[in-house]
Structures are given as C-alpha cells and as structure tokens.
C-alpha positions in Angstrom: 108.9 28.6 -68.3 105.4 26.8 -67.7 102.9 25.8 -70.1 100.0 28.2 -70.1 97.9 25.8 -71.2 98.8 23.4 -68.6 98.5 26.1 -65.8 95.0 27.2 -67.0 93.9 23.4 -66.8 95.4 23.0 -63.6 93.9 26.3 -62.1 90.4 25.0 -63.3 90.8 21.8 -62.1 91.7 23.4 -58.7 88.7 25.9 -58.7 86.2 22.8 -59.9 87.4 20.8 -56.9 87.1 24.0 -54.5 83.4 24.2 -55.8 82.7 20.6 -55.1 84.2 20.8 -51.4 82.3 23.8 -50.9 78.9 22.2 -52.0 80.0 19.1 -50.0 80.6 20.9 -46.9 77.2 23.1 -47.6 75.7 20.0 -47.6 77.0 18.4 -44.6 76.2 21.7 -42.7 72.8 21.5 -43.9 72.7 17.8 -42.9 74.0 18.6 -39.4 71.4 21.7 -39.1 68.6 19.3 -39.9 69.9 16.9 -37.5 70.1 19.3 -34.6 66.5 20.7 -35.6 64.9 17.2 -35.7 66.6 16.2 -32.5 65.4 19.6 -30.7 61.8 18.7 -32.0 62.2 14.9 -30.6 63.2 16.5 -27.3 60.4 18.8 -26.9 57.9 16.4 -28.0 59.1 13.9 -25.6 59.1 16.3 -22.7 55.5 16.8 -23.5 54.5 13.4 -23.3 56.7 12.7 -20.1 54.9 15.4 -18.5 52.2 14.6 -15.9 48.7 17.0 -15.7 50.2 18.9 -12.5 53.7 19.2 -14.1 52.3 20.8 -17.3 50.3 23.4 -15.0 53.4 24.2 -13.3 55.6 24.5 -16.3 52.8 26.5 -18.4 50.9 28.6 -15.7 50.4 31.6 -18.2 49.1 29.4 -21.3 46.5 28.1 -18.8 45.6 31.4 -17.7 45.5 32.9 -21.4 43.3 29.8 -22.3 41.1 31.0 -19.5 40.7 34.3 -21.0 40.0 33.3 -24.5 37.5 30.6 -23.1 35.7 33.7 -21.4 34.6 35.0 -24.9 32.2 32.1 -25.0 30.2 33.5 -22.2 28.5 36.3 -24.3 27.0 33.7 -26.7 26.0 31.6 -24.0 24.5 34.3 -22.0 22.6 35.6 -25.0 21.2 32.3 -26.2 19.9 31.3 -22.6 18.5 35.1 -22.1 16.5 34.6 -25.4 15.5 31.0 -23.9 14.4 32.4 -20.5 12.6 35.7 -22.1 10.1 33.6 -23.9 9.3 32.3 -20.2 9.6 35.7 -18.5 6.0 37.3 -17.7 6.8 40.9 -18.6 8.5 39.9 -21.9 5.6 37.6 -22.8 3.0 40.5 -22.1 5.0 43.0 -24.4 5.6 40.8 -27.2 3.0 37.7 -26.6 -0.6 36.9 -27.3 -3.1 36.6 -25.0 -4.6 33.1 -24.1 -8.2 32.0 -23.3 -7.0 31.7 -19.5 -5.6 35.4 -19.4 -1.8 34.3 -19.7 0.4 35.3 -22.5 2.4 33.4 -24.8 5.1 34.2 -27.6 3.9 32.6 -30.5 5.8 29.5 -32.1 7.0 31.6 -35.1 8.7 34.4 -33.2 9.8 31.9 -30.7 11.6 30.0 -32.9 12.6 33.5 -35.0 14.4 34.7 -31.9 16.0 31.3 -31.1 17.7 31.0 -34.5 18.1 34.8 -35.2 21.9 34.8 -33.2 22.6 31.6 -34.8 22.1 33.0 -38.2 24.4 35.7 -37.4 27.2 33.2 -35.9 26.7 31.1 -39.2 27.9 34.0 -41.0 30.6 34.8 -38.3 32.1 31.5 -38.6 32.6 31.7 -42.3 34.4 35.1 -41.7 36.5 33.8 -38.5 38.5 31.6 -40.6 40.2 33.6 -43.2 40.3 36.7 -40.9 42.1 34.4 -38.3 44.4 32.9 -41.0 45.2 36.8 -42.2 45.4 38.5 -38.6 45.8 36.2 -36.0 43.8 34.9 -33.2 44.1 37.8 -30.9 43.2 40.6 -33.4 40.4 38.7 -34.8 38.9 38.3 -31.2 39.4 41.7 -30.4 37.6 42.9 -33.7 34.7 40.8 -32.8 34.6 42.2 -29.3 34.5 45.7 -30.3 31.8 45.0 -32.8 29.6 43.1 -30.1 29.8 46.2 -28.0 28.1 48.1 -30.9 25.6 45.7 -31.5 24.4 45.3 -28.0 23.0 48.9 -28.5 20.6 47.7 -31.3 19.2 44.8 -28.8 18.8 47.2 -25.9 17.0 49.7 -27.7 14.8 47.3 -29.7 11.2 47.7 -29.4 9.6 45.3 -31.9 10.2 41.8 -32.7 11.6 42.3 -36.0 14.3 44.7 -34.6 15.2 42.3 -31.9 15.6 39.7 -34.5 18.0 42.1 -36.6 19.8 43.0 -33.3 20.2 39.1 -32.3 21.4 38.7 -36.0 24.2 41.2 -35.8 25.3 39.7 -32.2 25.7 36.5 -33.8 28.3 37.9 -36.0 31.2 38.1 -33.7 30.0 35.1 -31.8 31.0 33.1 -34.6 34.5 34.7 -34.5 34.8 33.5 -30.7 33.5 30.2 -30.9 35.3 29.3 -34.0 38.7 30.7 -32.5 38.6 29.7 -28.9 38.9 26.1 -29.2 41.5 26.2 -32.0 43.6 28.9 -29.5 43.1 26.8 -26.3 44.4 23.6 -28.0 47.6 25.4 -29.4 48.9 27.3 -26.7 49.1 24.2 -24.1 51.2 21.0 -23.8 49.4 17.9 -24.8 48.4 17.0 -20.9 46.4 20.2 -20.7 44.6 20.2 -23.9 41.7 18.6 -22.3 40.8 21.2 -19.6 42.1 24.0 -21.4 39.1 23.3 -24.3 36.6 21.9 -21.8 36.7 25.3 -20.0 34.7 26.4 -22.9 31.8 24.4 -21.7 32.5 25.7 -18.5 32.1 29.1 -19.4 28.8 28.2 -21.4 27.6 26.6 -17.9 28.5 30.0 -16.2 26.8 32.2 -18.7 23.6 30.4 -17.9 24.2 30.5 -14.4 24.3 34.5 -14.9 21.2 34.5 -16.7 19.4 32.2 -14.6 20.3 34.4 -11.7 19.2 37.6 -13.3 16.0 36.6 -14.9 15.3 35.0 -11.6 15.5 38.3 -9.6 13.5 40.2 -12.2 10.8 37.5 -12.9 8.5 39.1 -10.6 8.6 42.7 -12.2 6.1 43.4 -14.5 7.7 46.5 -16.4 10.5 46.5 -18.9 13.4 46.5 -16.4 12.8 42.9 -16.2 14.2 42.2 -19.8 16.0 45.5 -20.3 18.6 45.3 -17.3 19.4 41.5 -18.4 20.1 43.1 -22.0 22.4 46.0 -20.5 24.3 43.3 -18.3 26.1 42.2 -21.6 28.2 45.3 -21.7 30.3 44.2 -18.8 32.2 41.6 -20.8 33.4 42.9 -24.1 35.8 45.9 -23.2 37.8 44.1 -20.3 38.3 41.1 -22.6 39.4 43.1 -25.6 42.3 44.6 -23.2 43.2 41.4 -21.9 43.4 39.9 -25.6 45.3 42.8 -26.7 47.9 41.9 -23.9 47.7 38.2 -24.5 50.7 36.4 -26.7 49.5 35.1 -30.2 49.5 31.4 -30.7 53.1 30.2 -31.4 51.7 27.4 -34.0 50.2 30.5 -36.0 53.3 32.3 -35.8 55.4 29.4 -37.0 52.9 28.8 -39.9 53.8 32.5 -40.9 57.6 31.6 -40.6 57.7 34.1 -37.8 59.8 32.0 -35.7 61.4 34.5 -33.4 58.0 35.8 -32.4 57.1 32.2 -31.7 59.9 31.4 -29.5 58.9 34.7 -27.5 55.3 33.5 -27.3 56.3 30.2 -25.9 58.6 31.9 -23.4 55.4 34.2 -22.4 53.3 30.9 -21.9 55.5 29.0 -19.7 57.9 29.7 -16.8 61.2 31.3 -17.9 63.3 29.1 -15.9 61.7 25.8 -17.6 61.1 27.2 -20.9 62.8 25.6 -23.8 61.6 27.9 -26.9 64.3 26.8 -29.3 63.2 23.0 -28.8 59.6 23.8 -28.8 59.6 26.1 -32.0 61.7 22.9 -33.5 58.8 20.8 -32.4 56.1 23.2 -34.2 58.3 23.6 -37.1 58.5 19.7 -37.9 54.6 19.3 -37.9 54.1 22.5 -40.2 57.0 21.2 -42.5 54.9 18.0 -42.4 51.6 19.6 -43.7 53.1 22.3 -45.9 51.8 22.6 -49.5 52.6 25.3 -52.1 49.0 26.4 -51.6 47.5 28.8 -49.3 44.9 27.2 -46.8 41.3 27.1 -48.6 37.6 25.7 -47.7 38.0 23.5 -50.6 41.1 21.7 -49.1 39.1 21.0 -46.1 37.2 18.3 -48.3 40.2 16.7 -49.8 42.2 13.8 -49.0 42.3 12.6 -45.4 41.6 16.3 -44.5 38.1 15.5 -45.4 37.8 12.8 -42.9 39.0 15.0 -40.0 36.7 17.9 -41.2 33.8 15.4 -40.9 34.6 14.4 -37.4 34.6 18.1 -36.5 31.4 18.9 -38.1 29.9 15.7 -37.1 30.8 16.2 -33.4 29.7 19.9 -33.4 26.4 19.1 -34.9 25.8 16.1 -32.7 25.5 18.7 -29.8 22.2 19.5 -31.1 20.8 16.0 -31.6 21.9 14.6 -27.6 19.8 16.5 -25.4 21.8 20.1 -25.8 18.2 21.9 -26.7 16.6 20.6 -23.6 19.4 22.2 -21.7 19.4 25.5 -23.5 15.5 25.6 -23.1 15.6 24.4 -19.8 13.2 27.2 -18.2 10.7 26.9 -20.9 10.9 22.9 -20.8 10.2 22.9 -17.0 7.2 25.3 -17.4 5.6 22.7 -20.1 6.5 20.0 -18.1 3.8 21.4 -15.6 5.9 23.1 -12.8 5.0 26.9 -11.6 7.1 29.7 -13.1 9.1 30.5 -9.9 10.1 26.8 -9.8 11.0 26.7 -13.4 13.3 29.4 -13.0 14.9 28.0 -9.7 15.4 24.7 -11.6 17.0 26.3 -14.3 19.3 28.1 -11.8 20.0 24.8 -10.3 20.7 23.1 -13.7 23.2 25.6 -14.9 25.0 25.4 -11.3 25.2 21.5 -11.8 26.6 21.9 -15.2 29.4 23.9 -14.0 30.3 21.3 -11.5 30.1 18.5 -13.8 32.3 20.1 -16.2 34.8 20.4 -13.7 34.6 16.5 -13.2 34.6 16.2 -16.8 38.4 17.4 -16.9 39.4 14.4 -14.8 37.3 12.0 -16.7 38.5 13.0 -20.2 42.3 13.3 -19.1 42.4 10.1 -17.8 39.9 8.0 -19.5 40.2 9.6 -22.9 37.9 11.6 -25.3 36.5 8.6 -27.3 35.4 6.7 -24.1 33.5 9.7 -22.6 32.0 11.0 -26.0 30.7 7.8 -27.0 29.3 6.0 -23.9 28.3 9.5 -22.5 26.0 9.6 -25.9 24.4 6.4 -25.0 23.9 7.1 -21.5 22.2 10.4 -22.5 19.9 8.6 -25.0 18.7 6.3 -22.4 17.6 9.1 -20.2 15.9 10.6 -23.1 14.0 7.6 -23.5 13.1 7.6 -20.0 12.0 11.3 -20.4 9.3 10.3 -23.0 8.1 7.1 -21.1 7.3 9.5 -18.0 5.5 12.0 -20.2 3.3 9.0 -21.6 2.2 7.0 -18.6 -0.4 8.3 -16.5 -1.9 12.1 -16.4 0.9 14.3 -17.9 -0.7 17.2 -16.0 -0.6 15.2 -12.5 1.9 16.5 -9.7 4.1 13.3 -9.7 4.4 13.4 -13.7 5.5 17.0 -13.7 8.2 16.4 -11.0 9.3 13.1 -13.1 9.8 15.2 -16.3 11.5 18.0 -14.8 13.5 15.9 -13.1 14.8 13.7 -16.0 14.9 17.1 -18.1 17.5 18.3 -15.2 19.5 14.9 -15.4 19.9 15.2 -19.2 20.9 18.7 -19.0 23.8 17.9 -16.2 24.9 14.7 -17.8 25.1 16.3 -21.3 27.8 18.7 -19.7 29.8 15.6 -17.9 30.1 13.7 -21.0 29.4 14.4 -24.6 29.3 18.5 -24.6 33.3 18.7 -22.9 34.5 15.9 -24.9 33.4 17.5 -27.9 35.5 20.6 -27.2 38.6 18.6 -26.8 37.9 16.5 -30.2 37.4 19.6 -32.1 40.5 21.4 -30.9 42.6 18.2 -31.6 41.5 17.0 -34.7 42.1 19.4 -37.7 45.6 20.0 -39.4 47.4 22.6 -37.9 47.5 24.9 -41.2 43.8 24.3 -41.5 42.8 24.7 -38.0 40.9 28.1 -38.1 38.9 27.0 -41.1 38.2 23.7 -39.9 36.9 24.9 -36.5 34.8 27.5 -38.4 33.5 25.0 -40.9 32.5 22.7 -37.9 30.6 25.4 -36.1 28.9 26.2 -39.2 27.7 22.4 -39.1 26.5 23.0 -35.7 24.3 26.0 -36.6 23.0 24.4 -39.9 21.7 21.5 -37.8 20.6 23.7 -34.7 18.5 26.1 -36.5 15.9 23.6 -37.9 16.4 21.8 -34.3 15.3 24.9 -32.8 12.3 25.1 -34.9 11.4 21.6 -34.3 12.0 22.0 -30.5 10.0 25.1 -29.9 7.1 23.4 -32.1 7.4 20.2 -29.9 7.3 22.2 -26.6 4.9 25.0 -27.4 1.2 24.9 -26.4 0.4 26.4 -29.6 2.2 23.7 -31.4 2.8 20.2 -31.0 2.3 20.5 -27.1 4.5 17.5 -26.5 6.3 18.3 -23.4 8.3 15.5 -22.3 7.5 13.2 -25.1 9.8 15.2 -27.0 12.3 12.7 -25.5 11.7 10.0 -27.9 12.5 12.3 -30.7 15.9 13.3 -29.2 16.6 9.9 -28.3 16.2 8.5 -31.9 18.9 11.1 -33.2 21.1 10.6 -30.1 21.2 6.9 -30.8 22.3 7.8 -34.6 25.3 9.8 -33.1 26.2 6.9 -30.8 26.5 4.7 -33.5 28.4 7.1 -35.8 30.9 8.2 -33.2 31.7 4.4 -32.3 32.3 3.7 -35.9 34.5 6.7 -36.9 35.8 8.6 -34.0 39.2 8.3 -32.9 40.9 8.2 -29.5 43.6 11.4 -29.6 44.3 11.3 -25.7 47.7 11.7 -25.4 48.9 12.4 -29.1 50.8 15.1 -30.3 49.8 16.7 -33.3 52.8 15.1 -35.5 51.4 11.7 -34.1 47.7 12.7 -35.2 48.4 13.8 -38.5 50.5 10.5 -39.1 47.9 8.2 -37.9 45.2 10.0 -40.3 47.7 10.0 -43.1 48.0 6.2 -42.5 44.1 6.1 -42.4 44.4 4.0 -39.1 40.8 2.7 -38.2 39.3 4.6 -35.5 39.0 1.9 -33.0 42.7 1.0 -33.3 44.2 4.4 -32.8 44.7 3.7 -29.0 46.9 0.5 -29.6 48.9 2.0 -32.5 52.5 3.0 -31.9 53.8 5.7 -34.0 57.9 6.1 -33.7 59.2 9.3 -32.3 61.3 9.4 -35.5 58.6 9.1 -38.3 58.1 11.8 -40.7 55.2 11.4 -43.0 
C-alpha cells in the first residue's frame, strides 16, 4: 500500500517540474521568436542599404507613384502664395484694390500687400498644429483627404470676395488645409520609400512648389493685359482643378506602413508594403520586422505629445527641423516668392517682369530635378551648407549691384533682375530641396507628424515678420530699397550657414534605426558621416 503523503509529495514535485519545464520552453520559444524577428529586421535593413537608386525604383515603383501624388498637394499652397505675390503686380488687381499714385499708376499699399502675403500663412500656422494630432489619430490619408475637402469650400470664399478684409479671411481659411498638406507630405513621402529614394521622394515637394509657380506665372502672364476682374477671378477659380481628383487618389493610396506599425496593425502594414513594391520582390514580413524594431526602440508608455518634442535628444531633432524650415525664409526664398514684384521694383517693365517670373519658375523646376542627383550622391549636409553659403554670396552681389551707379539705369535694372533670377534658381538647387529631405529624415518615427508640424510652424512664425519686412523693403511707399534688400538677406543667410555647419548632421544612407542611435549617442554633427553603427545594435 502506497504512502499517500509520499504520493502527494511526488505528484507535487512532478507538477512543479512540469511548470518549470513549461516556463523554460516558453522562454526558449520567446527567444527563438525574437531572434527570428531581429534576423528578419536586419535582413530587410541590409537589403535597403545594398540597393542602388535604380534598383529601389524598380523594387518600389508604386511607392514612388504615391509619393508623387502626396507631393502634388503642395502645389495648392504654392499656387496661392505665388498668386497673391503676382496679384500685387497685376494691373487689374492694383486698379481695383490699390491707391492711385501721382503718375497715374496704382499701388497696393504696404499694409494690405503684407496682410495678403501673410493671411494664408497665418491659417497654415494654425493648420500645422492641427495636423500633428489629427494625423496621429486618423493617419496620413484621411487627414489629407479632410484638408482637400475643406479647401474646396474655402476657395468659394476667395472667389466671391469683393473687399480686402474678406480676401484676407478667405486666404486665412485656405491656409488651414495647407498646414495639413505641408506637415504630412514630407513625413508620408519619407516613410513609404526605401532609404535610397528618400531624397528624390521628398524633393518632389520642391518640384511641385515650382510647378505651382509656373502655372500661376503662365496664367497671370496671359491675363496681365486684361483690365477687368477676369484677370484675377479666373486664376482664383483654377484652384478647383486640384482638390477633388487628389482626394480620390488619396482615398485609393495605401496608408504609411510605419504609421500602421506604430498603431500595432501589423497585418495591414504588411499589405501596405506589398502595395508599395513589386509583388515578386516584396518581403513584407522582413520589412515590417524592420519597422517594428525601430518602433520598439522608440517606444514609451506615454502617447506622443508636443511637450515630448522638447525633451532629451528629441529637442535637438526638433530644433534641426525647425531651424531648416525657418531658414528657408532667410536665405533668399522671399525674393523667389515675390519674384515678379521684385523684378518690377528692380526697374523692368511689367510684361518683362511677368515673363522673367515665368522663366524663373521653369528654371526652378529643372534645377530641383538636378538636385535629386546631387543630394542622392553628395549628401544632404554638403548641399545644404555650401548651397546656403553660395546663395549668401549672390545676395551680397545683388546689394552691390543696386548700390553702384544710377539704380534706375537700364544696365543696373538688368543686373539686379539677373541676380534676383540666379538667387531664386540656385535656392532650388541647394538649400530648398535638401531641406525637405532633412525634414523627412530627422524626427523620431513616433513623433514624426508632430515634429514636421512644429517645424512648419517655425517656418510660418519666421516667415510672417519677414514678409512684412520684405514688402516694406521693396514697396515704393515703404523702404524702396530694391536690390539693396540683398544685404539684409545675405546677413540672415550667413547666420543660417554658420548654424547649419555646426549642428546639421549628414543622414545620407542611414536607416531610421541608425539615425535614432546616432542621436542617442550624441555624436557630433560633423562626425556622423564617419561613425559606424553595427547592424546588431539596439539602443
């Protein structure tokens, strides 16, 4: 007869051993799963590193297409910004809303010229702060579709406006969806393409900015001789060409797989990866594992917040995005945005000014495409830093050209107009397109919608007073400086060059994991290029 006490003890021991073995096996399974997941992540990251640009295009053709569609949303802000810039030089608009001068011509007074230039930017400033939380909540697609539908409505207000205050309010309302587009586009484009395509995908934003100005330049050049309201009403109405078709395309677009991984929707993320690449070459399991690895590195218990942007290493990353965005207004961009009016004030005829504005926009588009090659092979920091310095030199030359001899002489006018054109075009070869790549790459993945929104807010906060300053410097009823404004922008441009040289790192060819690690290690900006990050590092 067996001893019940001994049997119970033996059974308990056996059960205890079973639990230990079960826990041990579970631990082994977990370690094996982690090892497999990390191996997949490493394989996907290595595959991206080893691709050439052409191989990346072949492997991810639809990613390039959807980046193109998202970039197209920028055309609407560009169109309207250049439209307002051209309206202040349009005779029919001047006669309707301007003040008659002693020589019989009409001029939009400085306060309204500046107010019109900043109205859309004020709305966009509000829009970018709405974009971050909205995109974090509903995703890039639905946030963009919402903005496009709102824009359809707000164009009505602009079209039927008959006074300066109503135009100001209509422009402010149009600015709200602009803020959503400009905050989302660089983030979405940088997230849906592999490493080798991040530069051209985000630089398309600058190309569409140029295309918007080309359309405006062509339309206002055609309607410039017309002396009734059609000269400005038709260009306003043409804005309706864009929002609805783009909203339909964005409805069909895949959501960013990075956003889906952040939300824990891994199956949907894998499907999005398949939609972005060729099915024969897509490796969704490995790609999603790579994304999970980065998201896990950045994971915290708290939801992303604006306050988090200003803590720890994220503060440095936020300052880079804000600084690069803000610097666009301080290195010659405002001359580009007010090109037609600048050419007029430099002394050329109205028709010539509109023709030069159109030529400038066409050259900008060509130079943006050239910048794809330069940024892909030379790097972001190199193009941005030295491009800023070169532009600063031309701004000084512009100031000198306006200071020597009779500023109203034909030769002086041509010199100033030529330098204004060169500055506007070179800006789109170096600092401008490189800045879009930097903006798309710098922020942490989990904070990206908030960081790009904050960066664009910095752009508008700097741009608004700069517009007032720029308008005052050019306007005959203000400072009437003409090309001498080059001295002012050369001073601000040089400050931007120095700050970028000290603090802007080179992120060319880096995965988001490597970028996270280099920021956390606090590697000096000028040493990023030579710093090696092991493929197995998780920090």
